[in-house]
Each structure stands twice: as structure tokens, then as C-alpha cells.
C-alpha positions in Angstrom: 84.4 162.9 72.1 85.4 160.9 69.1 82.9 158.7 67.1 83.7 155.5 68.8 83.0 156.8 72.0 80.0 158.4 70.9 78.6 154.9 69.3 79.5 153.2 72.7 77.4 155.8 74.5 74.6 155.5 72.0 74.5 151.8 72.5 74.6 152.2 76.3 71.8 154.7 76.2 69.5 152.8 74.0 70.1 149.3 76.2 69.4 151.4 79.4 66.0 152.4 77.7 65.3 148.5 77.0 66.4 148.3 73.6 68.9 146.1 71.4 71.8 147.9 70.2 75.1 146.8 68.1 77.9 148.4 66.1 77.1 147.0 62.8 78.5 147.1 59.2 82.0 148.4 58.0 83.2 149.5 61.3 82.9 146.1 62.6 84.7 144.8 59.6 87.3 147.2 60.3 87.8 146.4 63.8 88.2 142.7 62.9 90.8 143.6 60.2 92.6 146.1 63.0 92.0 149.0 60.8 90.6 152.5 61.9 87.1 152.7 61.0 86.0 155.6 59.0 82.7 156.0 60.8 80.6 154.3 63.1 76.9 152.9 62.5 74.5 151.4 65.0 71.8 148.8 64.4 68.8 148.8 67.1 65.1 147.6 67.5 64.2 151.3 68.7 62.0 153.2 66.2 63.2 156.3 64.7 60.7 158.0 66.7 62.2 156.5 70.0 65.8 157.1 68.9 64.8 161.1 68.6 63.4 161.0 72.0 66.2 159.6 73.6 68.7 161.8 71.6 67.0 165.1 71.3 69.7 166.6 69.2 69.4 164.0 66.6 68.7 164.6 62.9 66.3 162.9 61.2 67.9 162.7 57.5 66.7 159.2 56.7 63.9 158.4 59.1 61.4 157.4 56.6 64.1 154.7 55.9 64.6 154.1 59.7 67.8 156.2 59.8 68.6 158.8 62.3 72.1 160.6 62.7 73.0 161.3 66.5 75.3 164.0 66.8 77.7 164.9 69.8 75.8 168.3 70.7 73.6 170.5 69.0 75.0 172.8 66.3 78.5 171.4 66.5 79.4 171.0 62.7 82.7 169.4 63.6 81.1 167.2 66.2 81.1 163.3 66.0 78.0 161.8 64.4 77.0 158.2 64.6 74.3 156.8 61.9 71.6 154.7 64.1 69.3 152.3 61.9 66.3 150.7 63.0 66.1 146.8 62.3 64.1 146.6 59.2 63.0 144.4 56.2 62.6 145.9 52.8 59.8 145.4 50.5 60.6 146.2 46.8 63.1 148.5 45.0 61.2 150.0 42.3 63.8 152.9 41.6 66.6 150.5 42.2 68.1 152.2 45.2 65.6 152.9 47.8 62.9 150.5 49.3 59.2 151.0 48.5 58.1 150.2 51.7 60.0 149.8 55.2 58.9 147.3 57.8 60.5 147.5 61.3 61.4 144.3 63.0 62.6 143.4 66.2 65.2 140.7 64.5 68.9 141.7 63.8 68.6 138.5 61.7 66.1 140.0 59.4 67.6 143.2 59.4 71.0 142.0 58.1 69.4 139.9 55.2 68.8 143.4 53.2 72.4 144.4 53.6 74.7 144.3 50.7 77.9 141.7 51.4 78.6 139.2 54.0 81.7 141.3 55.5 79.4 144.5 56.0 76.8 142.6 57.9 78.4 141.8 61.3 77.3 143.1 64.5 79.2 143.8 67.9 78.2 144.2 70.9 80.5 147.1 72.2 80.1 146.2 76.0 80.9 142.4 75.6 83.2 142.5 72.2 80.7 139.7 71.1 80.5 139.2 67.4 77.2 138.4 65.9 77.4 136.5 62.4 74.4 135.5 60.9 75.8 135.3 57.2 79.0 134.0 57.4 80.8 137.2 57.4 83.8 136.4 59.7 84.5 133.1 57.3 84.5 135.4 54.3 86.6 138.0 55.9 89.3 135.0 56.8 89.1 133.7 53.1 89.4 137.0 51.7 86.0 136.9 50.0 83.3 139.5 48.8 80.1 137.4 48.5 76.7 139.0 48.3 74.1 138.0 50.9 71.3 135.8 49.7 70.9 135.6 46.1 73.3 138.1 44.1 71.1 138.9 41.5 68.4 140.0 44.2 71.1 142.6 46.0 72.0 144.2 42.6 68.5 144.6 41.6 67.9 146.5 45.0 70.7 148.8 44.5 72.7 148.6 41.3 75.6 150.5 42.8 76.4 147.5 44.8 78.1 145.9 41.7 80.6 148.6 41.7 80.9 148.5 45.8 81.7 144.9 45.1 84.6 145.8 43.1 85.8 148.5 45.1 85.8 146.3 48.3 87.5 143.5 46.3 90.0 145.8 45.2 90.5 147.7 48.6 91.1 144.7 50.6 92.8 142.5 47.9 89.9 140.1 48.2 88.6 137.8 45.4 84.7 138.2 44.3 82.9 135.2 44.9 81.8 133.3 41.7 78.2 133.7 42.1 78.5 137.2 42.8 80.9 137.9 40.1 78.8 136.4 37.7 75.8 138.2 38.5 77.8 141.5 38.1 78.8 140.4 34.7 75.0 139.7 33.8 73.7 142.8 35.2 76.6 145.1 34.4 74.5 147.0 31.6 71.9 147.9 34.4 74.6 150.2 36.0 73.2 153.1 33.9 70.1 153.2 36.3 72.4 154.6 39.0 72.8 158.4 39.2 75.8 160.1 38.0 76.5 161.6 41.3 76.6 158.3 42.8 78.8 156.6 40.2 81.1 159.6 40.4 81.5 159.4 44.2 82.0 155.5 44.4 84.6 155.6 41.3 86.3 158.5 43.0 86.6 156.1 46.3 87.9 153.3 44.0 90.9 155.5 42.7 91.7 157.1 45.8 91.9 154.2 48.6 95.2 153.3 47.4 94.1 150.2 45.0 93.0 152.0 41.6 94.8 149.5 39.3 93.3 146.4 40.7 89.8 148.3 41.0 89.9 149.2 37.2 91.4 145.7 36.5 88.0 144.4 38.2 85.8 146.8 36.3 87.4 145.4 33.2 86.9 141.9 34.2 83.5 142.5 35.2 82.4 144.1 32.4 81.4 147.3 34.0 84.1 149.4 32.6 82.8 150.0 29.1 79.4 150.5 30.7 80.7 153.3 33.3 83.9 154.7 31.1 83.8 153.5 27.4 86.6 156.0 26.7 88.9 154.0 29.2 87.9 150.8 27.9 88.9 151.8 24.5 92.6 152.2 25.4 93.2 148.3 25.4 95.3 147.5 22.6 96.1 151.1 21.5 99.9 150.9 20.8 102.1 153.3 21.4 105.8 154.4 20.2 108.1 151.6 22.1 110.9 154.0 22.0 108.9 156.2 24.4 106.4 153.7 25.9 108.6 150.4 26.3 105.8 149.4 28.8 103.2 148.7 26.0 99.6 150.0 25.0 97.8 152.8 26.7 95.8 150.7 28.7 98.9 149.4 30.5 100.4 152.6 30.6 97.4 154.0 32.5 97.2 151.1 34.7 100.8 151.2 35.8 100.2 154.8 36.4 97.0 154.1 38.6 99.2 151.7 40.2 101.5 154.6 41.7 98.8 156.5 43.1 98.8 156.2 46.7 96.1 156.3 49.1 94.1 159.4 49.6 95.4 161.3 46.6 93.2 164.2 45.9 90.4 163.4 43.9 91.5 165.8 40.9 94.9 164.2 40.4 93.5 160.7 40.6 91.0 161.3 37.8 93.6 163.3 35.9 95.8 160.5 36.0 93.1 158.2 34.7 92.2 160.7 31.8 95.3 162.1 30.8 95.9 159.9 27.7 92.1 159.4 26.9 92.5 161.4 23.7 94.9 158.8 22.2 92.5 156.0 21.0 90.8 158.6 18.9 93.9 160.1 17.4 95.7 157.1 16.7 97.7 157.1 13.5 99.7 154.2 12.7 103.4 154.2 11.2 103.8 155.5 7.7 107.0 154.9 5.6 110.0 153.2 6.5 110.9 155.5 9.1 107.5 156.4 10.5 106.2 155.9 14.0 103.0 155.5 15.8 101.6 159.2 16.4 98.6 160.7 18.3 98.3 164.2 16.8 96.3 166.6 18.9 95.7 163.8 21.5 96.0 166.5 24.2 93.6 169.1 22.8 91.1 166.1 21.8 91.6 164.6 25.3 90.9 168.0 27.2 87.6 168.0 25.3 87.0 164.4 26.2 87.8 165.1 30.0 85.8 167.8 30.3 82.7 165.9 28.7 83.1 162.9 31.0 83.4 165.5 34.1 80.0 166.8 32.8 78.6 163.3 32.5 79.6 162.4 36.1 78.4 165.8 37.4 81.7 167.0 38.6 81.8 170.6 40.2 82.8 173.3 37.8 86.0 173.9 39.8 86.8 169.9 39.8 86.1 170.0 36.2 88.4 172.8 35.4 91.4 171.3 37.3 91.1 167.6 35.7 90.7 169.2 32.2 93.9 171.5 33.4 95.9 168.2 34.2 95.1 166.6 30.9 95.5 169.8 28.7 99.4 170.6 30.4 100.4 167.1 30.8 103.0 167.2 27.8 104.2 170.5 28.3 106.8 169.2 30.9 109.0 168.1 28.2 109.5 171.7 27.0 110.8 172.9 30.5 114.3 173.1 29.9 114.1 175.3 26.8 111.2 177.7 28.4 112.1 181.2 28.7 112.0 182.3 32.5 108.5 184.0 32.0 107.0 180.9 30.5 108.4 178.6 33.3 107.0 180.8 35.9 103.8 181.3 34.7 103.5 177.4 34.1 104.6 176.8 37.6 101.8 179.1 38.7 99.1 177.0 37.5 96.5 176.2 40.0 97.5 173.3 42.1 100.8 172.8 40.1 101.7 170.1 42.6 99.2 167.9 41.2 100.6 168.7 37.7 104.2 167.7 38.9 102.8 164.7 40.5 101.1 163.4 37.4 104.3 163.9 35.2 106.3 162.0 37.8 103.9 159.0 37.5 103.7 159.3 33.8 107.7 159.2 33.3 107.9 156.3 36.1 105.2 154.5 34.1 106.7 154.7 30.6 110.5 155.7 29.8 111.6 156.4 33.3 113.5 159.5 32.5 112.7 162.0 35.4 115.1 164.8 34.2 112.6 167.4 33.6 110.7 166.3 36.8 114.0 167.2 38.5 114.6 170.2 36.7 111.1 171.8 38.0 111.8 170.6 41.2 115.2 172.3 41.7 113.5 175.6 39.9 110.8 175.6 42.5 113.3 174.8 45.5 116.0 177.4 44.1 113.6 180.4 43.1 112.1 182.8 45.6 108.2 182.8 45.4 108.5 186.4 45.0 110.3 186.0 41.7 107.6 183.7 40.5 104.9 185.6 41.4 106.2 189.2 41.7 104.1 192.1 42.8 102.8 194.3 39.8 104.9 197.1 38.9 102.2 199.0 37.2 98.4 199.2 37.2 95.7 200.6 34.8 95.9 204.0 36.8 99.5 204.3 35.9 98.8 203.9 32.3 96.2 206.6 32.2 98.3 209.0 34.1 100.7 208.5 30.9 98.0 209.4 28.8 96.5 206.0 27.6 93.0 205.4 27.0 91.1 202.8 28.9 90.5 199.6 26.7 91.8 196.5 25.1 95.3 197.9 24.6 95.7 197.9 28.6 95.8 194.3 28.8 98.7 193.9 26.2 100.9 196.6 27.7 100.5 195.3 31.3 101.1 191.6 30.0 104.4 193.2 28.5 105.4 194.6 31.3 104.9 191.4 33.3 106.8 189.4 30.7 109.7 191.8 31.0 109.5 191.4 34.8 109.2 187.8 34.7 112.7 187.8 32.6 114.2 190.1 35.0 114.5 192.9 32.3 112.8 195.4 34.6 112.7 195.4 38.6 111.2 198.7 39.4 108.4 200.8 38.6 110.5 203.5 36.9 112.0 200.8 34.5 108.5 199.6 33.8 107.4 203.0 32.9 110.3 203.6 30.6 109.6 200.2 28.9 106.1 201.2 28.2 106.9 204.4 26.7 109.8 203.0 24.4 107.7 199.8 23.3 104.0 201.5 22.6 102.8 204.2 20.4 101.9 207.4 21.7 98.5 207.4 23.5 96.5 209.1 20.7 97.3 206.1 18.5 95.5 203.7 21.0 92.4 205.5 21.4 
């Protein structure tokens, strides 16, 4: 059963038991926009306890806030699920996210007042297809407007993350942010620091990967959220670059152009790698010196890699994602050298973890600056023409082989095995016997290695 079918069944069951039940929120918005909803939410006057009685396999993950997750069947991890929320009004938001007190109500109108934006506060009767709109959401959908429900200041005081969500929805749907809502974001932007790093990371990642990353970051800048969230990116503005390599303009413009090329559903690590690849340029900017001098960014890769790691730690990325994002920053300039690389160096380069992300970042980098894709094409041809077993050949020797030759285990083992692999990748040795001869020719007798 898919999510929509499950949501329809949930509504039928609730109504058969004498309750109100509607599709609500983003799924209604997407249905009206003729988009496929990512998930389905149901709003009802049934209390969480009553929902759990009617759906024994439900999960009370947010029951104290009136939310129950109804799953298709017990124990099915990949089964469809629907979030069922009880009509409620919220009292106080001391922590800037959760209500201090939840008061259940039988009024859908009262329930919708607590939601964020008008386009996300529509109800749909799945049986009659009737739309219930108490906040003007349909008009704002038609007009292409992101508008906070009621007083924008109140909505953002309740949950500061809504400011970033307003930007994301405006970028994603190519909508404008209504004037009062926009002004409230500008005024409240410094309060975004009250939101947890994990929630900010997830919201920014959505903004980067929904196909409208450039517009999203332009809006973060316009609403003054950018210097609060990512001051390192805000500092890219006005940092000039050598026109012979970057005719497009400053570092900010270059980064925006790369974000513009990011397709929807890009991997989060690629998206963040694109955003951060030149983060080391502002602090390493050196103006031209002398009549033939040019702008320089000495050590910007090394500085940028450290900065990217710090940003990832600040936003609580996983160690794996942090390593990949830092690797994308650390290696993005290496493509300029690929035609001159030794075979062994090139093969090790393309063996980088998730190399497809490195290659795509390079393509975007070139397309957003000098537009020379020769090295991109060089690597693509190399990957197409080189058998995988030549890029990752099986090891010819092991430590046991070295011991059998009389070498004592220790630090020299690594150097010996690396020398064998180097020769193998360069095509100088192809057999175990040739590798053994190479070791005996290149390295001193075992007694000198102990």
C-alpha cells in the first residue's frame, strides 16, 4: 500500500468512528500544484489515545504534541506511514520550537492558526475532494506568495526555523515572500542561532538539494540570514578573482553560478562541497603586486579544507559526510594537473571515495568560470577506456611474502608494498614474480631493515 492509499484508509477509519479527518499541509499544497507529495499527513479531532485504539500498529512518537504515526503493518520498516495530528491550539513556545502546552480542540480552523504558512494550511477531504481554506492559502498559491499565518513575528517566535523554511519554500516554488513576512525575517534573523545545529543542517541541506539552491542562497542573503547561518559564505561577496580564470566575477558570483547548476536531488555531500569549495578564498585573498601581478589565493585549498571541516562540525554532520565534504574541497584543484599525472597518480586520484562527486564538482566549477572542460573530458575518457582491474589491480604481494624473503615486520613494510603498487599501477610489473624481483632489487637486505 502506498502512502496516499494508507492516508485515505486512515481517514475512512476515523470518519467511520465518528471523527473528522482530512489531508492537511504540504501534501494538499502539492496536490493542488500537481506535484507528487513526498508524504501525507492527516488532521483529525480524534485524540492520540483514540487514534492508537483505532490503529493498534501506530507509533506514539509525538503523542504529547498530539501526533501519532500510523504504519501500514506492524514491524514493516519499509512500509508506508502517515502522520496523524489531533486538532489543537498551542500555548507558549519557551524553547522556540515546542509548545509549552497543547490544548486539543474539535475545530480545524483553530488548528490551522498554529501552522506556519498559508500554503501549508489547507485541508482536503479525500472522499469529496473538497478543499477547506480558512487562511487564504489557495489565493497565495495562485499568486505565488509565501505568507505567514496571522502575525509573522508570532509564527517566527514560536519556531525560529520557520524563517529558513520560508526561504526554502520561496526558492523551491519560485514564489515571493510577502512583505510583512519578509520584514519579520529580517528583524528576527539574529535569533536563528536559537535553533539546533542539526535542524539548521537538515533545512539547509534541503535548500541545497531541491533544485533551487542559487535562489535559496540569494534569499538567505536578502533576508540577512546568511551572515548569521554561514558567515564564511557571506564573506565571499566582493572578493575579486583573476579575470583570465574567472570572467564571471567575484567568489560569491562564481559560487552562485555553481549552485545554479546543481540539479534537484543532488547528493548532500556534493551540494555542500559545491557551496564550500572556495570557502578558503576570502581569508587568503592577496591583491596584485607589481605591473604583471595578479590576484592570488595562496593556500586557499588547505585553508578552505580546514574551514569546511569546522563548518561541518558546527552543523553536526556525521564523520563520514564531513570527511567527504572536506575531501571535495581538498581535491577540487587537482583536476588542473590530470594530463601531466603519472599513471599511478591518476589511478589513485580516480580511486577517491565517491569520485563521481569530485568529477561533477569539477564540471560545475569549469562551467561557472573559464568554461574549459578539457580536463573533465580527459578524465571521462580515462575512466571509460581503462578497465577497472587496471585502476584497482589485485595486490601482487602481501606482508607474508615479505617475511618469506627475510624482511622483519615493521614500518618498512608499508614503503615496500607501496613501491610495488606504484610499479604495478605504472605498468612496470604485472606478476608476483616480477614484484618479488623488484623488491630484491630496490631494497636493501633484510638485516638492514630490522
